[in-house]
C-alpha positions in Angstrom: -177.9 -82.0 138.3 -174.3 -80.9 137.9 -174.1 -78.8 140.8 -175.3 -81.9 143.1 -172.6 -84.1 141.4 -169.9 -81.4 142.5 -170.8 -81.4 145.8 -170.8 -85.1 146.2 -167.5 -85.4 144.8 -165.7 -82.2 145.8 -165.3 -81.7 149.4 -162.5 -79.3 149.1 -163.3 -75.5 148.1 -163.5 -75.1 144.5 -160.1 -73.2 143.3 -160.5 -71.2 140.2 -158.1 -69.0 138.4 -159.3 -66.0 136.0 -156.8 -64.7 133.3 -158.0 -61.9 131.7 -157.6 -58.3 131.8 -161.0 -58.0 132.9 -161.1 -60.7 134.9 -161.9 -58.7 138.3 -165.3 -58.1 136.7 -166.6 -61.6 136.5 -164.7 -62.7 140.0 -167.4 -61.2 142.2 -170.2 -63.0 140.6 -168.6 -66.2 140.4 -168.1 -66.0 144.2 -171.6 -65.0 144.9 -172.8 -67.9 142.5 -170.8 -70.9 144.0 -171.4 -71.9 147.7 -167.6 -72.9 148.3 -165.2 -71.4 146.0 -161.4 -69.4 145.8 -161.4 -67.1 142.9 -157.7 -66.0 141.7 -157.5 -63.3 139.4 -154.6 -62.4 136.7 -155.1 -59.2 134.7 -151.6 -59.4 133.6 -148.3 -61.9 132.6 -146.8 -60.7 135.9 -149.7 -61.1 137.9 -150.4 -64.7 136.2 -146.8 -65.5 137.5 -147.5 -64.4 141.1 -150.7 -66.3 141.5 -149.6 -69.6 140.0 -146.0 -69.4 141.7 -145.6 -71.7 145.0 -149.4 -72.6 145.5 -151.6 -75.5 145.2 -153.1 -76.2 141.7 -156.2 -74.9 140.4 -159.1 -77.1 140.0 -159.9 -74.9 136.6 -158.6 -72.0 134.6 -160.5 -69.6 132.7 -158.5 -67.6 130.3 -159.3 -65.2 127.5 -158.5 -66.5 124.3 -157.4 -62.8 122.7 -156.4 -60.3 125.5 -158.0 -57.2 124.1 -155.9 -54.5 125.7 -153.5 -52.2 123.7 -150.6 -53.1 125.9 -151.5 -56.8 125.7 -153.1 -57.7 122.3 -150.1 -58.3 120.7 -147.7 -59.8 123.3 -150.0 -62.2 125.5 -152.9 -64.5 124.9 -154.8 -67.5 126.4 -152.2 -69.9 124.5 -149.5 -68.0 126.7 -151.6 -68.8 129.9 -151.4 -72.1 129.2 -147.5 -72.1 128.6 -147.1 -70.5 132.0 -149.0 -72.8 134.0 -147.1 -75.9 132.1 -143.7 -74.1 133.3 -144.7 -73.7 136.8 -145.9 -77.2 136.9 -149.1 -75.9 137.8 -151.2 -77.8 134.9 -155.1 -77.5 135.2 -158.2 -78.0 133.0 -158.3 -74.8 130.9 -161.0 -73.3 129.6 -160.8 -70.6 127.0 -163.4 -67.5 126.8 -164.0 -66.4 123.2 -165.8 -63.2 121.6 -166.7 -64.8 118.6 -164.4 -62.5 116.3 -162.5 -64.0 113.1 -159.2 -62.7 114.7 -159.2 -65.7 117.0 -159.9 -68.5 114.1 -156.1 -69.3 114.1 -155.6 -69.4 118.0 -158.7 -71.4 117.9 -157.5 -74.0 115.5 -154.3 -74.6 118.0 -156.5 -74.7 121.2 -158.5 -77.4 119.7 -155.3 -79.5 119.3 -154.4 -78.7 122.9 -154.7 -81.3 125.6 -154.8 -78.7 128.2 -157.8 -76.9 126.6 -161.0 -78.5 128.2 -163.4 -76.3 126.2 -164.2 -73.0 124.8 -166.7 -70.7 126.1 -168.3 -67.9 124.4 -168.5 -64.7 126.6 -172.1 -63.7 125.3 -173.2 -67.2 126.7 -173.7 -65.6 130.1 -173.0 -66.5 133.7 -175.1 -69.4 134.4 -173.3 -71.4 131.2 -169.9 -70.3 132.3 -170.7 -71.4 135.5 -171.6 -74.8 134.3 -168.8 -75.0 132.1 -166.6 -74.2 135.2 -168.0 -77.2 137.1 -167.9 -79.6 134.3 -164.0 -78.9 133.8 -163.4 -79.3 137.6 -164.9 -82.5 137.2 -162.6 -83.5 134.5 -165.2 -83.3 132.0 -164.4 -81.8 128.5 -166.8 -79.6 126.6 -167.8 -80.2 123.4 -164.6 -79.3 121.1 -164.7 -76.5 118.8 -164.9 -77.4 115.1 -162.2 -76.7 112.6 -163.1 -73.0 110.8 -162.8 -75.1 107.5 -162.9 -78.7 107.6 -160.0 -80.2 106.1 -157.8 -77.4 106.2 -154.6 -77.6 108.2 -154.1 -75.3 110.9 -151.1 -73.3 111.2 -150.0 -74.9 114.6 -149.5 -78.1 112.3 -147.7 -76.5 109.4 -145.1 -74.7 111.6 -144.1 -78.2 113.7 -141.3 -79.6 111.3 -138.1 -78.3 110.7 -139.4 -76.6 107.3 -142.5 -75.2 109.2 -140.3 -73.7 111.9 -138.4 -72.0 109.1 -141.3 -70.7 107.6 -142.7 -69.5 110.9 -139.2 -67.4 111.4 -140.0 -66.2 107.8 -143.8 -65.0 108.5 -142.8 -63.7 112.1 -140.1 -61.3 110.4 -143.0 -60.1 107.8 -146.0 -60.0 110.6 -144.1 -57.8 112.5 -143.4 -55.5 110.0 -139.3 -55.6 110.4 -138.8 -57.1 106.8 -140.1 -55.8 103.5 -137.9 -57.4 100.9 -135.4 -60.3 100.3 -132.6 -58.6 102.0 -134.1 -57.6 105.0 -136.2 -60.8 105.3 -132.8 -62.7 105.1 -131.4 -60.5 107.9 -134.3 -60.3 110.5 -134.9 -64.2 110.2 -131.3 -64.7 110.1 -131.5 -67.1 107.0 -129.5 -67.0 104.1 -130.3 -65.1 100.9 -131.4 -68.3 99.1 -133.7 -69.3 101.9 -135.2 -65.9 101.9 -135.7 -65.8 98.2 -137.7 -69.0 98.4 -140.2 -67.8 100.9 -142.8 -67.8 98.2 -141.9 -71.2 96.4 -140.9 -73.2 99.2 -141.9 -71.9 102.5 -144.9 -70.0 102.9 -146.4 -70.3 99.2 -147.2 -74.1 99.8 -149.2 -73.2 103.0 -151.3 -70.8 101.4 -152.1 -73.3 98.7 -152.8 -76.1 101.0 -154.9 -74.1 103.4 -156.8 -72.9 100.1 -156.1 -69.3 100.8 -154.9 -68.3 97.4 -156.8 -68.4 94.1 -154.7 -70.8 92.0 -155.6 -69.4 88.7 -153.6 -66.1 89.8 -149.8 -66.3 90.0 -148.2 -66.7 93.6 -146.2 -63.3 94.2 -144.1 -62.1 97.0 -147.1 -59.3 97.4 -149.2 -62.4 98.1 -147.1 -63.8 100.9 -146.8 -60.4 102.7 -150.6 -59.8 102.5 -151.0 -63.2 104.0 -148.9 -62.7 106.9 -150.6 -59.6 107.8 -153.9 -61.4 107.7 -152.8 -63.7 110.4 -150.3 -61.6 112.0 -151.7 -61.8 115.5 -151.4 -65.6 115.6 -148.0 -65.7 113.9 -146.6 -63.4 116.3 -148.1 -65.3 119.2 -146.7 -68.8 117.5 -143.1 -67.1 117.3 -143.3 -65.6 120.9 -144.2 -69.1 122.5 -142.0 -71.2 120.4 -138.4 -69.7 120.7 -138.4 -67.4 118.0 -139.3 -64.0 119.6 -135.9 -62.7 118.2 -137.6 -62.3 114.8 -140.4 -59.8 116.4 
């Protein structure tokens, strides 16, 4: 049914961009599965910049949420893909491909709030499901949004938005990247005053742990608790800082 609707409403060739370190693995089956399609592949940040520069907009973009390669795992992800499309003024419906790992949770909590994201596709769902999702997004139809990991828990994406949140993110980024180990180094790396660095537990990151229910309130909230928390959320914290003008702390 969806394929028939696509044929009736889209006379031009379907333009798909696959942004993934393993994108060439799926490009062949996609080209074979669709009747009239042009598939471009970007396996690196540089390739992505190349394929979206000076070309027509893609009808749909499928991007890995987490780029699982040693050279990209901490430096690029599916949320970066969205930013690159926006920067190049080549916005398109984006589908994010997931593996179902817990490491994706923070990224997903941001993705579900981004208007560019039309849905999330589990990689294990198989090629027919992926093709159907691509057709739906190309027609402007959104997939059912992913549910919050913990209903009612504020995502880090929202907690980092205001002025205090940005400072908290800088402090968290300095810790998560391994550049800060105490108050003095934290102040130096994050480029904040010693007073601000010393309030990382009481005023900046501590309240976030409590708001998200990630600390047992029967126990004292210590600096060690903060550092462990930053380690647990390091991939997303580093991604957020990198994408929001705070890369200097990394």
